[in-house]
C-alpha positions, 0 to 999 in steps of 0.5 A: 665341741667347739674351741669357744665352749666354756666346758672345753679346756683352753687349749692355750693354757693347757699347752702352756701348763704342759710345757711348764710341767715338762720344763719343771721335770727336766724332760724334752719334748721327745722324752715326754712324748716318748714316755706318754706313747704319743707322737713328738709332733702332736705333743708339739701341736698341744703345747702350741694350743693347736690340738685338742688332746683326747682323754686318752692323751691327757691321761697319757700325758699325766702319768710321766709328769706325775700329776693328776688329770685335774692339774692338766685341766687347770682344776677348772670345774666344768671342763670336759674331756672325751674319748672312746665313748666317754665324756668326763666332766671335772666337777671339783678338785680338792687337796687334803691336809696331807697333800693327797688330790682328790678329783671328782668327775661326772662320767657319761658313757654312750652305749658303745663306749669301752674305755680302756684307761692306762695305769695312774700311778702308785697309790692312786685309787679310783672310787666309781658310783653308777647313777644310771644304767649298768657299767662293767669295770675291770681292774687289776684285782678282778671285775664287777658289774655295777648298776645304779646305786652301786659302787666300787673302789680299786687301785688304779695303779694298773690299766683298767676298763669301763664299759656300759652293758645292755646296749644303753648309756650309763652314767656314774661319778668317779672319784680319783685320789692321788696321794702327795 
């Protein structure tokens, strides 16, 4: 996707947000890169707005910063990120009365997708509703195969995995709830 596509996160603004969050938490560039498991040079390029991070990289950065993915996307509906055969489009972000953050995404999986997601932090839950195709979901407490209209809620405080079945594309709605 080109940089001027309105669905692509503004790379300069994303870099500014990352740098600001890192500074608020008193983390050096090296410390955040190590905590996220990415190269210091890559993080430097992302912060400078010179690199378009993948979904996996954004999740890796969100975890040590203790923020939802939507915070890195500026809570901008329509922002899209892709990785591992998956395109996630942010539809909405809400904050509840008790300070919890609710993120809503549309997920589009290509047939070969195999999305392995890192842990999102204590108390974070994912709620997935399949709208087309079949989706295999592996999480800490087990696994399930979901078809159109099927849903599943689970703790995403541990690594988890999404994979479409039958050699077909799959789509779903994902709601992520993060405690305050």
